[in-house]
TIMISE-965137 format. One record per residue: residue in one letter; x, y, z of N, C-alpha, C in turn. Coordinates in nm, 2 decimals, padded with zeros to 4 digits. Example, Ala and Ser with C-alpha at 12.3 -4.5 7.8 and 13.67 -1.06 7.14 Angstrom:
BEGIN
REC  type   neast  nnorth     nup  caeast  canorth    caup   ceast  cnorth     cup
REC     A   01.32  -00.57   00.78   01.23   -00.45   00.78   01.32  -00.33   00.78
REC     S   01.28  -00.22   00.71   01.37   -00.11   00.71   01.29   00.00   00.79
//
This chain:
BEGIN
REC  type   neast  nnorth     nup  caeast  canorth    caup   ceast  cnorth     cup
REC     M  -00.01  -06.82   00.46  -00.03   -06.71   00.37  -00.18  -06.67   00.36
REC     R  -00.27  -06.78   00.36  -00.41   -06.75   00.36  -00.45  -06.69   00.49
REC     A  -00.40  -06.73   00.60  -00.43   -06.68   00.73  -00.39  -06.53   00.74
REC     F  -00.27  -06.50   00.68  -00.23   -06.36   00.69  -00.32  -06.27   00.60
REC     R  -00.36  -06.33   00.48  -00.45   -06.25   00.40  -00.58  -06.23   00.47
REC     F  -00.63  -06.33   00.53  -00.76   -06.32   00.60  -00.76  -06.22   00.71
REC     Y  -00.65  -06.22   00.80  -00.64   -06.12   00.90  -00.62  -05.98   00.85
REC     F  -00.54  -05.97   00.74  -00.51   -05.84   00.68  -00.64  -05.78   00.62
REC     L  -00.72  -05.86   00.55  -00.84   -05.81   00.50  -00.94  -05.77   00.60
REC     N  -00.95  -05.85   00.71  -01.04   -05.81   00.82  -01.00  -05.68   00.89
REC     I  -00.86  -05.67   00.91  -00.81   -05.55   00.98  -00.84  -05.43   00.89
REC     L  -00.82  -05.44   00.76  -00.84   -05.33   00.66  -00.99  -05.30   00.66
REC     L  -01.07  -05.40   00.66  -01.22   -05.38   00.66  -01.26  -05.30   00.79
REC     G  -01.20  -05.35   00.90  -01.23   -05.28   01.03  -01.19  -05.14   01.03
REC     I  -01.08  -05.11   00.97  -01.03   -04.97   00.96  -01.12  -04.88   00.88
REC     I  -01.17  -04.94   00.77  -01.26   -04.87   00.68  -01.39  -04.84   00.75
REC     I  -01.44  -04.94   00.81  -01.57   -04.92   00.89  -01.56  -04.82   01.00
REC     L  -01.45  -04.83   01.07  -01.42   -04.73   01.18  -01.41  -04.59   01.12
REC     G  -01.34  -04.58   01.01  -01.33   -04.45   00.94  -01.47  -04.39   00.90
REC     I  -01.55  -04.48   00.84  -01.68   -04.44   00.80  -01.77  -04.39   00.92
REC     V  -01.76  -04.47   01.03  -01.84   -04.44   01.15  -01.79  -04.31   01.21
REC     S  -01.66  -04.29   01.21  -01.60   -04.17   01.26  -01.65  -04.04   01.18
REC     V  -01.64  -04.06   01.05  -01.68   -03.95   00.96  -01.83  -03.91   00.98
REC     V  -01.91  -04.02   00.99  -02.06   -04.00   01.01  -02.08  -03.93   01.15
REC     G  -02.01  -03.99   01.25  -02.03   -03.93   01.38  -01.99  -03.79   01.39
REC     I  -01.87  -03.75   01.33  -01.83   -03.61   01.33  -01.93  -03.52   01.26
REC     A  -01.98  -03.57   01.14  -02.08   -03.49   01.07  -02.21  -03.47   01.15
REC     I  -02.25  -03.57   01.22  -02.38   -03.56   01.30  -02.36  -03.49   01.43
REC     F  -02.26  -03.52   01.50  -02.25   -03.47   01.64  -02.16  -03.35   01.66
REC     C  -02.08  -03.31   01.56  -01.98   -03.20   01.59  -02.02  -03.07   01.52
REC     S  -02.15  -03.04   01.52  -02.19   -02.91   01.48  -02.15  -02.80   01.58
REC     V  -02.10  -02.69   01.53  -02.06   -02.59   01.63  -02.17  -02.52   01.70
REC     H  -02.17  -02.53   01.83  -02.27   -02.46   01.92  -02.22  -02.35   02.00
REC     K  -02.08  -02.35   02.02  -02.03   -02.24   02.10  -01.89  -02.20   02.05
REC     V  -01.86  -02.07   02.04  -01.73   -02.03   01.99  -01.69  -01.91   02.08
REC     S  -01.57  -01.92   02.14  -01.52   -01.81   02.22  -01.41  -01.74   02.15
REC     V  -01.40  -01.61   02.15  -01.30   -01.53   02.08  -01.23  -01.44   02.18
REC     E  -01.10  -01.44   02.18  -01.03   -01.35   02.27  -00.91  -01.28   02.19
REC     G  -00.88  -01.16   02.24  -00.76   -01.09   02.18  -00.79  -01.00   02.06
REC     S  -00.92  -00.99   02.02  -00.95   -00.90   01.91  -01.00  -00.77   01.96
REC     T  -00.93  -00.66   01.92  -00.98   -00.53   01.96  -01.02  -00.45   01.83
REC     I  -00.99  -00.50   01.72  -01.02   -00.43   01.59  -01.15  -00.48   01.53
REC     Y  -01.16  -00.62   01.53  -01.28   -00.68   01.47  -01.37  -00.73   01.58
REC     T  -01.50  -00.74   01.55  -01.60   -00.80   01.64  -01.58  -00.95   01.64
REC     E  -01.65  -01.01   01.74  -01.64   -01.16   01.74  -01.70  -01.22   01.62
REC     E  -01.81  -01.16   01.57  -01.87   -01.21   01.45  -01.78  -01.20   01.33
REC     E  -01.71  -01.09   01.32  -01.62   -01.08   01.20  -01.50  -01.18   01.21
REC     I  -01.45  -01.20   01.33  -01.35   -01.30   01.34  -01.40  -01.44   01.31
REC     K  -01.52  -01.47   01.35  -01.58   -01.60   01.32  -01.59  -01.62   01.16
REC     Q  -01.63  -01.51   01.10  -01.64   -01.52   00.95  -01.51  -01.54   00.88
REC     F  -01.40  -01.48   00.94  -01.27   -01.50   00.88  -01.22  -01.65   00.90
REC     V  -01.25  -01.70   01.02  -01.20   -01.83   01.06  -01.28  -01.95   01.02
REC     M  -01.42  -01.93   01.03  -01.51   -02.04   01.00  -01.55  -02.04   00.86
REC     D  -01.46  -02.08   00.77  -01.49   -02.08   00.63  -01.47  -02.22   00.57
REC     G  -01.47  -02.23   00.44  -01.44   -02.36   00.38  -01.57  -02.43   00.35
REC     K  -01.57  -02.56   00.32  -01.68   -02.64   00.28  -01.78  -02.66   00.40
REC     Y  -01.73  -02.68   00.52  -01.81   -02.72   00.63  -01.79  -02.62   00.75
REC     P  -01.83  -02.49   00.73  -01.79   -02.39   00.83  -01.86  -02.41   00.97
REC     N  -01.97  -02.50   00.97  -02.04   -02.52   01.10  -02.00  -02.65   01.17
REC     N  -01.89  -02.71   01.12  -01.85   -02.84   01.18  -01.72  -02.81   01.26
REC     S  -01.72  -02.83   01.39  -01.61   -02.79   01.48  -01.48  -02.86   01.44
REC     V  -01.49  -02.99   01.41  -01.36   -03.07   01.37  -01.31  -03.02   01.24
REC     Y  -01.39  -02.99   01.14  -01.35   -02.94   01.01  -01.28  -02.81   01.03
REC     V  -01.34  -02.72   01.10  -01.29   -02.58   01.12  -01.15  -02.59   01.19
REC     F  -01.14  -02.68   01.29  -01.02   -02.69   01.37  -00.91  -02.75   01.28
REC     L  -00.93  -02.85   01.20  -00.83   -02.91   01.11  -00.80  -02.82   01.00
REC     N  -00.90  -02.75   00.94  -00.88   -02.66   00.83  -00.78  -02.55   00.87
REC     N  -00.80  -02.50   00.99  -00.71   -02.39   01.04  -00.57  -02.44   01.08
REC     K  -00.56  -02.57   01.12  -00.43   -02.63   01.15  -00.35  -02.65   01.02
REC     I  -00.42  -02.70   00.92  -00.35   -02.72   00.79  -00.32  -02.60   00.72
REC     K  -00.42  -02.50   00.71  -00.40   -02.38   00.64  -00.43  -02.26   00.73
REC     P  -00.33  -02.22   00.82  -00.36   -02.11   00.91  -00.39  -01.98   00.84
REC     K  -00.48  -01.90   00.89  -00.51   -01.78   00.83  -00.40  -01.68   00.84
REC     K  -00.35  -01.63   00.72  -00.24   -01.54   00.72  -00.28  -01.41   00.64
REC     D  -00.40  -01.39   00.60  -00.44   -01.28   00.52  -00.54  -01.19   00.59
REC     I  -00.55  -01.19   00.72  -00.65   -01.10   00.79  -00.57  -00.97   00.82
REC     P  -00.62  -00.86   00.77  -00.55   -00.73   00.80  -00.54  -00.70   00.95
REC     F  -00.42  -00.66   00.99  -00.39   -00.62   01.13  -00.38  -00.74   01.22
REC     V  -00.39  -00.86   01.17  -00.38   -00.98   01.26  -00.25  -01.05   01.22
REC     D  -00.17  -01.08   01.32  -00.05   -01.15   01.30  -00.07  -01.30   01.30
REC     K  -00.15  -01.35   01.39  -00.17   -01.50   01.40  -00.31  -01.53   01.47
REC     V  -00.37  -01.64   01.42  -00.50   -01.68   01.48  -00.48  -01.83   01.52
REC     T  -00.51  -01.86   01.64  -00.50   -02.00   01.69  -00.64  -02.05   01.72
REC     V  -00.67  -02.16   01.66  -00.80   -02.22   01.68  -00.78  -02.36   01.76
REC     K  -00.86  -02.37   01.87  -00.85   -02.49   01.95  -00.99  -02.55   01.96
REC     L  -00.99  -02.69   01.96  -01.12   -02.76   01.98  -01.13  -02.79   02.13
REC     T  -01.22  -02.72   02.20  -01.24   -02.73   02.34  -01.35  -02.83   02.38
REC     G  -01.42  -02.88   02.29  -01.53   -02.98   02.31  -01.57  -03.03   02.17
REC     Y  -01.65  -03.13   02.17  -01.69   -03.18   02.04  -01.77  -03.08   01.96
REC     D  -01.83  -02.98   02.03  -01.91   -02.88   01.96  -01.87  -02.74   02.00
REC     K  -01.74  -02.73   02.05  -01.70   -02.60   02.10  -01.56  -02.56   02.04
REC     L  -01.54  -02.43   02.01  -01.42   -02.39   01.95  -01.37  -02.26   02.03
REC     S  -01.24  -02.25   02.04  -01.18   -02.13   02.10  -01.09  -02.07   02.00
REC     I  -01.10  -01.94   01.98  -01.02   -01.87   01.88  -00.95  -01.76   01.95
REC     K  -00.81  -01.76   01.94  -00.73   -01.66   02.00  -00.66  -01.58   01.89
REC     V  -00.68  -01.45   01.90  -00.63   -01.36   01.80  -00.50  -01.28   01.85
REC     N  -00.39  -01.28   01.78  -00.28   -01.20   01.81  -00.27  -01.09   01.70
REC     E  -00.29  -00.97   01.75  -00.29   -00.86   01.65  -00.15  -00.81   01.63
REC     K  -00.13  -00.74   01.51   00.00   -00.68   01.48   00.02  -00.56   01.58
REC     D   00.14  -00.54   01.60   00.18   -00.43   01.70   00.18  -00.30   01.63
REC     C   00.06  -00.24   01.61   00.04   -00.11   01.54   00.04   00.00   01.65
REC     V   00.15   00.08   01.64   00.16    00.19   01.74   00.10   00.32   01.68
REC     G   00.13   00.35   01.56   00.08    00.47   01.50   00.05   00.46   01.35
REC     H   00.00   00.56   01.29  -00.03    00.56   01.14   00.00   00.69   01.08
REC     I   00.05   00.69   00.96   00.09    00.80   00.88   00.01   00.80   00.75
REC     P  -00.05   00.91   00.71  -00.13    00.91   00.58  -00.04   00.89   00.46
REC     L  -00.09   00.82   00.36  -00.03    00.81   00.23  -00.08   00.91   00.13
REC     E   00.01   00.96   00.05  -00.03    01.07  -00.05  -00.15   01.03  -00.14
REC     K  -00.15   00.90  -00.17  -00.26    00.85  -00.26  -00.38   00.80  -00.19
REC     G  -00.38   00.82  -00.06  -00.49    00.77   00.02  -00.46   00.64   00.10
REC     G  -00.52   00.63   00.22  -00.49    00.52   00.31  -00.39   00.55   00.41
REC     F  -00.34   00.45   00.48  -00.25    00.48   00.59  -00.14   00.37   00.60
REC     A  -00.02   00.41   00.64   00.08    00.32   00.68   00.09   00.30   00.83
REC     Y   00.07   00.18   00.88   00.07    00.16   01.02   00.21   00.10   01.06
REC     F   00.27   00.16   01.17   00.40    00.12   01.20   00.41   00.07   01.35
REC     D   00.52   00.00   01.38   00.54   -00.05   01.52   00.63   00.04   01.60
REC     E   00.67   00.00   01.72   00.75    00.09   01.80   00.89   00.12   01.75
REC     E   00.93   00.04   01.66   01.06    00.07   01.60   01.05   00.15   01.47
REC     G   00.93   00.19   01.43   00.91    00.26   01.30   00.91   00.18   01.18
REC     K   00.88   00.05   01.20   00.87   -00.05   01.08   00.72  -00.06   01.04
REC     V   00.70  -00.05   00.91   00.56   -00.06   00.86   00.51  -00.21   00.88
REC     V   00.40  -00.22   00.94   00.34   -00.36   00.97   00.21  -00.38   00.89
REC     E   00.15  -00.27   00.84   00.03   -00.28   00.76   00.00  -00.16   00.68
REC     V  -00.05  -00.18   00.56  -00.09   -00.07   00.48  -00.24  -00.09   00.44
REC     S  -00.32   00.01   00.48  -00.47   -00.01   00.47  -00.54   00.12   00.45
REC     E  -00.66   00.10   00.39  -00.75    00.22   00.37  -00.83   00.24   00.50
REC     Q  -00.83   00.14   00.59  -00.90    00.14   00.71  -00.83   00.22   00.82
REC     L  -00.91   00.31   00.89  -00.85    00.39   01.00  -00.87   00.32   01.13
REC     I  -00.77   00.29   01.20  -00.78    00.23   01.33  -00.75   00.34   01.43
REC     E  -00.86   00.39   01.50  -00.85    00.51   01.58  -00.77   00.49   01.71
REC     R  -00.75   00.37   01.75  -00.67    00.35   01.88  -00.52   00.37   01.86
REC     T  -00.48   00.38   01.73  -00.34    00.41   01.70  -00.31   00.56   01.70
REC     I  -00.19   00.60   01.72  -00.16    00.74   01.72  -00.14   00.79   01.58
REC     G  -00.22   00.90   01.55  -00.22    00.96   01.42  -00.10   01.06   01.41
REC     V  -00.02   01.04   01.30   00.09    01.14   01.28   00.06   01.23   01.17
REC     S   00.05   01.36   01.19   00.02    01.45   01.09   00.13   01.55   01.07
REC     G   00.12   01.63   00.96   00.23    01.72   00.92   00.33   01.65   00.83
REC     V   00.32   01.52   00.81   00.40    01.45   00.72   00.31   01.35   00.64
REC     S   00.36   01.31   00.53   00.29    01.21   00.45   00.39   01.12   00.37
REC     L   00.35   01.01   00.33   00.44    00.92   00.26   00.39   00.89   00.12
REC     K   00.49   00.89   00.02   00.45    00.86  -00.11   00.42   00.71  -00.12
REC     K   00.49   00.63  -00.05   00.47    00.48  -00.05   00.51   00.42   00.08
REC     A   00.47   00.30   00.10   00.51    00.23   00.22   00.51   00.08   00.19
REC     E   00.61   00.01   00.23   00.63   -00.13   00.21   00.63  -00.20   00.35
REC     V   00.54  -00.30   00.36   00.54   -00.38   00.49   00.67  -00.44   00.51
REC     G   00.72  -00.43   00.63   00.85   -00.48   00.67   00.97  -00.38   00.66
REC     E   00.94  -00.27   00.59   01.04   -00.17   00.57   01.02  -00.05   00.67
REC     K   01.12   00.02   00.70   01.11    00.14   00.79   01.02   00.25   00.72
REC     V   00.95   00.32   00.80   00.87    00.44   00.75   00.96   00.53   00.67
REC     A   00.92   00.57   00.55   01.01    00.65   00.46   01.01   00.79   00.50
REC     L   01.06   00.83   00.62   01.08    00.96   00.66   01.23   00.99   00.66
REC     K   01.27   01.11   00.67   01.41    01.14   00.69   01.46   01.08   00.81
REC     K   01.59   01.03   00.81   01.64    00.95   00.92   01.63   01.02   01.06
REC     E   01.66   01.15   01.06   01.65    01.23   01.18   01.51   01.24   01.24
REC     Q   01.42   01.26   01.14   01.28    01.27   01.18   01.22   01.14   01.23
REC     L   01.26   01.03   01.16   01.21    00.90   01.20   01.26   00.86   01.34
REC     N   01.39   00.89   01.36   01.45    00.86   01.49   01.38   00.94   01.60
REC     F   01.36   01.07   01.58   01.29    01.16   01.67   01.15   01.10   01.70
REC     M   01.07   01.06   01.60   00.94    01.01   01.62   00.94   00.88   01.70
REC     V   01.03   00.79   01.67   01.04    00.66   01.75   01.08   00.69   01.89
REC     Q   01.18   00.77   01.91   01.22    00.80   02.05   01.11   00.87   02.13
REC     L   01.04   00.96   02.07   00.93    01.03   02.13   00.82   00.94   02.18
REC     L   00.78   00.85   02.08   00.67    00.76   02.11   00.71   00.65   02.22
REC     K   00.84   00.61   02.21   00.89    00.52   02.32   00.89   00.59   02.45
REC     S   00.93   00.71   02.46   00.93    00.78   02.59   00.79   00.80   02.64
REC     M   00.70   00.83   02.55   00.56    00.84   02.60   00.51   00.71   02.66
REC     Q   00.55   00.60   02.59   00.50    00.47   02.64   00.57   00.44   02.77
REC     K   00.70   00.48   02.78   00.78    00.45   02.91   00.71   00.52   03.03
REC     Y   00.67   00.64   03.01   00.61    00.71   03.12   00.45   00.70   03.12
REC     E   00.40   00.61   03.04   00.26    00.57   03.04   00.17   00.70   03.01
REC     L   00.21   00.77   02.91   00.14    00.89   02.86   00.06   00.85   02.74
REC     A  -00.06   00.84   02.75  -00.15    00.79   02.64  -00.19   00.90   02.55
REC     I  -00.10   00.93   02.45  -00.13    01.04   02.36  -00.22   00.99   02.24
REC     S  -00.29   01.08   02.18  -00.38    01.05   02.07  -00.33   01.09   01.93
REC     G  -00.23   01.19   01.93  -00.18    01.24   01.81  -00.05   01.30   01.82
REC     L   00.02   01.31   01.71   00.16    01.37   01.70   00.16   01.45   01.57
REC     T   00.20   01.58   01.58   00.21    01.66   01.47   00.35   01.72   01.45
REC     F   00.40   01.72   01.33   00.53    01.79   01.30   00.50   01.91   01.22
REC     D   00.57   02.03   01.25   00.55    02.14   01.17   00.65   02.14   01.06
REC     E   00.66   02.25   00.98   00.75    02.25   00.86   00.89   02.25   00.89
REC     V   00.93   02.28   01.02   01.08    02.28   01.05   01.11   02.16   01.15
REC     G   01.01   02.07   01.17   01.04    01.95   01.24   01.01   01.96   01.39
REC     N   00.95   02.06   01.44   00.90    02.07   01.58   00.78   01.98   01.60
REC     A   00.78   01.91   01.71   00.68    01.81   01.74   00.58   01.87   01.85
REC     T   00.45   01.84   01.82   00.34    01.87   01.92   00.26   01.75   01.94
REC     V   00.23   01.71   02.06   00.15    01.59   02.08   00.01   01.63   02.14
REC     S  -00.09   01.55   02.11  -00.22    01.57   02.17  -00.24   01.48   02.29
REC     Y  -00.29   01.53   02.40  -00.31    01.45   02.52  -00.44   01.50   02.59
REC     E  -00.54   01.42   02.58  -00.67    01.46   02.64  -00.71   01.59   02.58
REC     N  -00.73   01.69   02.66  -00.78    01.82   02.61  -00.66   01.92   02.59
REC     M  -00.54   01.87   02.59  -00.42    01.95   02.58  -00.34   01.93   02.46
REC     L  -00.26   02.03   02.43  -00.15    02.02   02.33  -00.02   02.04   02.41
REC     I   00.07   01.95   02.38   00.20    01.96   02.44   00.31   01.99   02.34
REC     S   00.36   02.11   02.34   00.46    02.15   02.25   00.60   02.10   02.29
REC     V   00.65   01.99   02.22   00.77    01.93   02.26   00.89   02.00   02.20
REC     G   00.87   02.05   02.08   00.98    02.12   02.01   01.07   02.01   01.94
REC     K   01.20   02.03   01.95   01.30    01.94   01.88   01.33   01.82   01.97
REC     A   01.42   01.74   01.93   01.46    01.62   02.00   01.56   01.65   02.12
REC     D   01.61   01.77   02.13   01.70    01.80   02.23   01.64   01.78   02.37
REC     F   01.71   01.72   02.46   01.67    01.69   02.60   01.54   01.62   02.61
REC     L   01.51   01.53   02.51   01.38    01.47   02.50   01.35   01.39   02.63
REC     E   01.44   01.31   02.68   01.42    01.22   02.80   01.39   01.31   02.92
REC     E   01.46   01.42   02.94   01.44    01.51   03.05   01.30   01.57   03.04
REC     K   01.26   01.61   02.92   01.13    01.67   02.90   01.02   01.58   02.93
REC     M   01.03   01.45   02.89   00.93    01.35   02.92   00.92   01.32   03.06
REC     M   01.03   01.31   03.13   01.03    01.29   03.28   00.95   01.39   03.35
REC     R   00.98   01.52   03.32   00.91    01.63   03.38   00.76   01.63   03.34
REC     L   00.74   01.60   03.22   00.60    01.59   03.17   00.51   01.49   03.26
REC     S   00.57   01.38   03.29   00.50    01.28   03.37   00.47   01.33   03.51
REC     Y   00.54   01.42   03.56   00.51    01.48   03.69   00.41   01.59   03.68
REC     I   00.41   01.66   03.57   00.33    01.78   03.56   00.18   01.75   03.52
REC     L   00.16   01.65   03.43   00.03    01.62   03.37  -00.07   01.59   03.48
REC     P  -00.04   01.51   03.59  -00.14    01.48   03.69  -00.20   01.61   03.75
REC     Q  -00.11   01.71   03.76  -00.16    01.84   03.82  -00.25   01.92   03.73
REC     L  -00.25   01.89   03.60  -00.33    01.96   03.50  -00.45   01.88   03.46
REC     E  -00.48   01.77   03.53  -00.59    01.68   03.49  -00.72   01.76   03.47
REC     G  -00.79   01.74   03.36  -00.91    01.80   03.33  -00.91   01.93   03.27
REC     Q  -00.79   01.99   03.26  -00.77    02.13   03.20  -00.74   02.12   03.05
REC     A  -00.77   02.23   02.99  -00.75    02.24   02.84  -00.65   02.36   02.82
REC     G  -00.56   02.34   02.72  -00.47    02.44   02.69  -00.34   02.38   02.62
REC     T  -00.24   02.46   02.63  -00.11    02.42   02.57   00.00   02.42   02.67
REC     L   00.07   02.31   02.68   00.19    02.30   02.77   00.32   02.32   02.68
REC     H   00.40   02.42   02.72   00.52    02.45   02.64   00.64   02.39   02.70
REC     L   00.70   02.29   02.63   00.83    02.23   02.67   00.94   02.26   02.57
REC     E   00.90   02.33   02.46   00.99    02.34   02.34   01.12   02.42   02.38
REC     N   01.11   02.50   02.47   01.23    02.58   02.51   01.31   02.53   02.63
REC     W   01.26   02.42   02.68   01.33    02.36   02.80   01.47   02.32   02.77
REC     S   01.56   02.35   02.86   01.70    02.31   02.86   01.75   02.30   03.00
REC     K   01.87   02.26   03.02   01.93    02.26   03.15   01.96   02.40   03.20
REC     D   01.96   02.49   03.11   01.98    02.63   03.15   01.85   02.71   03.16
REC     N   01.75   02.66   03.10   01.62    02.72   03.10   01.51   02.61   03.14
REC     T   01.48   02.61   03.27   01.39    02.50   03.32   01.24   02.55   03.33
REC     D   01.21   02.66   03.27   01.07    02.71   03.28   00.98   02.63   03.19
REC     I   00.87   02.59   03.25   00.77    02.52   03.17   00.64   02.59   03.19
REC     V   00.58   02.64   03.08   00.46    02.73   03.08   00.34   02.66   03.03
REC     F   00.23   02.67   03.11   00.10    02.61   03.06   00.00   02.73   03.03
REC     R  -00.04   02.74   02.91  -00.14    02.84   02.88  -00.28   02.78   02.86
REC     K  -00.37   02.82   02.95  -00.50    02.77   02.94  -00.57   02.81   02.81
REC     A  -00.66   02.73   02.76  -00.74    02.76   02.65  -00.84   02.87   02.68
REC     E  -00.87   02.96   02.59  -00.97    03.06   02.62  -01.11   03.00   02.62
REC     Q  -01.18   03.04   02.72  -01.32    02.99   02.73  -01.41   03.06   02.63
//
């Protein structure tokens, strides 16, 4: 029994000493000297570092790594997930996965509702993210994250189908406008493209993908609103100089 107690106390003492040495070593040698950030298009590297490197010891690599493992950051606007890795005793790697924000619609009381390719609200913010597609001609009284954009069902479906078609044909538009009767017009470089209603939308977009390279660098309005299988005329009106 005495031998067991002797060995037990010595092992316990050894563990305590090892723990103290480890803590002191981490405190002395694990100061952060290099941080790499990838995946962030909305925030600068410095802003991401400020979000992630917080707490009592923000300059200690091991502390920052463990702190983010135990309490992952879930409150960064427009960011879905942040992964922090310890790549060296004084080096950290931060990978940012942003939310899938396709477009934004203004709110009546100010700010914007950001939505994904299915028309689901993923963020509500006062901040304007210019790389997303701005939708005008409509506004929302309210928006709840996780819910569909509160437009009329037909208009929501039209908007989602239109944006998906634009993405399918790799047409990088900057804006989408609805008029008072639901006709859609999109902004593309120096042009306006009058899409009209949702009728024959896929056919319109297919032809649009063939036409736009021929109009590169030009300004004006491309009229697709009257296109149908019986009326295949597509008119481009140059902007007045």
